N, C-alpha and C positions, 0 to 999 in steps of 0.2 A: 556882747550881747545881743543876735539877732531876733530878728520879728519870728522866725521859723522857731527858736528854743521858746519863745515867750509864750507863744502859740499854746506852742506842747507844754509847757509848764500851765499854766492857765486851764488848761482842759482837765488837767488832773488838778489842782486843786481848790476846783470847788465841781465833783462832777453831777451830770446827768441820771435824771434817776433811769433813762433809757438812751443809748446810742448805739447808731448803727455807721460804719465805716465802709463806705462805697467810693468805688474809683471818682465818681462824680464831687465826693467829698464828704463830709461828717455830718451825720442829724444828729442833734441832741434834742431831747424831751424833757421839761421838768415841769409839766401839768400845767396849772395856771399858775404857780408860784413866781414865776417871772415870763410875761411872753416874749421877751427881746431873746433869752435865755434856751427857747424851744424855736431852735435854727438849724439853717443849712447853713454851712463855712462849707464854699468852696475849693476843691482842692486845686488852687492857682497853679500848681507844678506842672499840672497836663492842658494841653488844652482840652473848653469844655466849649459846647454846643450849646446854647443859651436855650433853646427849644429844648432840648432834652434836660436841661437843669429845671427847666420852670415846668416840665411834667412831674418828673421825678418828685419835685418840692411838695407840689399840688396833690399828689397823691400821700406820699407820706404823712400830709398834713392833715387833709381829707377823714383820714383813720384816725387822728387823733381830735377830730373836733375842736382844732383851732385854726387860725390865718395865719396860710404858708409866709414862711419868714427867712429870707437869706441875709446873711452875715456876710458885708464886704469888706475888703480892707487896704489900705494903701502896700504898695511894694510889689505890685505885677501890672507889665502894660495889658491884662485881661479885664483889668479891674474897671476902667473905664466904660470897652463896651458891654461886657456883663451887666453893668448899673443902667447903660440907656437901654438895654434891652427888657431888663425888666420895668424900667420908668414906660415905657410903651404898650407892656401888657397889662400895666395898670397896676405896681407896686410903687407905693409912695413911702416915700425918705421916712424912717421913724427914730430916733435914737439916734446919736454922735456920740464917740467915746474918741477920748487917746490914751495911749500907752505912755507910759514915763518911764525911764528906768534912772539905776542908780549903782555908780559902781563900789561895794564896798570896800574895795582893798584900800582906799584912804582914807573912810569913814571914822570919825573917832565922836564917840558918845557925847563926851565932855562939851566938844564944840556943840554940840546940839540939846541943849540942857532939856528946854522945854521947860513946862511949867512943873512943878515937883508937886503932882497928885498921887493922892493912893489908890495903890489900882492891885489887882490880884489876880492869879491863872484862874480860869473859869473850866468850868465841865462843858462840856460840847451841850447839854439839855439847855443847862441856866443859861447859857452866853445866846442860843437862838432865840429863847425866850426875849431878856433884856435886850435884845437887838430888835427883837419884833418891836418890843414898848418905844423903843427910841426912834424906830422908823414909822411907827405908826401904823404899822404892815398888820390885815387879818391875821389873828392870833391862829385862826383854824389853818393854813399857810404853814404854821411853824414845822407841824409833822411832816413836809414834802423838805425842807431846809433839814430837818434832822436827819430823816434817812438820807440823803443827798449828801451832807457833810459828814456822816458815817464813815461814808465809802474811802476817806480818804485816808492812804496807806502811808501816806510818807511822813514823816514829822510835821506836828502843826502846834502854835502855840495859840491858844482863845484867853483873850486881856478882858476883864471891867474895871470898870471906874464905877463908884456906887457915892453916894451924898451918906451923912451923919445917918438920913434913917434907912441907907441899904437900899435906896431906889436905884437904879440905876442910873448914871447921866454919861457914860461914854463907853464906845465896845471898838475892837479890831481884832485880827486874827491873822496871823500867815501860816503858810506851807511851803516847806523848804523839797522844792524839787532837784536831784542832780546840780546842785550849786547854786539855782534860783531860787530865789525867795518871796512869794507872792503875796504883797499885805491886800486885805481885802476886807469890807464891814468894817472900815470906819464910818462911826455914825455918834454924834452928840445930839443929847435933850436940848432944847430950844431954848430951857433956860440956862444955859450952860455954854453955849457958843463964845466964842473970842475970848474963854478963859484959859487956852494953851490945852486943852484936852487931848484936840487933833493929832498935837505937835508929842505930847508925852507919848502917846498913842504909839503914833507912827515909828517914835525914837527905841520905845521897849520894845516892839517889836524886830528894828532894826538890830537894836542890840543882842535879843536871843538868836536872831537869824548869823550874824556875823560868829558869835559865841560856837555856832554848832557848824560850824562852815560853809556859811552864803558866803557865794561872791559876788553875785548882784542880785539886784532888787527891783522889785518890777509894780505897777500897780493900775489900774485901770482908773478913771476918770471922765463924769459924763462931762462933755463941750460945755454945756450951760453953768458949770457949776464953777465959775469963777474965783470963786474964794478959795476951796480946795483945791484947783489948778497953783494958785499963787502959793498956798501953803507948800503946796509939793518942790515948787522948784526953788523954795528958798532954802527947803532944807535940801538942794543939790539934784533933785530929779531934773531930767531934762528930759522931753518927748523922745519917743522912735516913730512914732507912727500913727495913725488915724482910722479909725473904721466905722461903719453905721450900718444900719438894715433896714432893708427894703420888704413893705409889709402890703400883702393885699389884702383888704379886708371887705 
């Protein structure tokens, strides 16, 4: 599985509210649900004029009343020069992420059993509500995520773990796009961390994906989240590439 396939699968596994595909790149807009998700991903397959990129980015985001944001990734000789140009133009470094991948051909669920936790498939609306609760997100933004995820047209699976009082304790969902299984939304309540819920959620999603024909799995992890990074590597994932954001505040 290469970078281009992961990027394409990621794009369709969590759609934007609005998207514009131009020669210079793809503009994604998600309102204020996630400032990093509202960004320009440059088309690194063509030669890009940094000045033109900055002008188009600022025009697009000025109309949205959001700070201009550019998403840069490893894997292109242009990345370094674009990063430097954005820095000189006053764009600050923001979030850094790693993309990890796992070949599902040799994957065996029994060898990655994780914790034996009660879980169930969830309806999208219930899942988003629970995920916002686990992440301590503003529930007013849940409508944006419901609308966005309702646009997924590929096979998907939403999982929830609950305690004996039916309160959410962990979550996760996966989208299967052309053999690539994207795993997203892994979250655990503060009281339930280090109890195997994240391991169990990932394994259940991997099993679902493999049953439905997935060949590879991938996920995105915040580079500062060392605990999550270590968990995923223990499950067999390996880092494919990194990406980060430049934002002009």
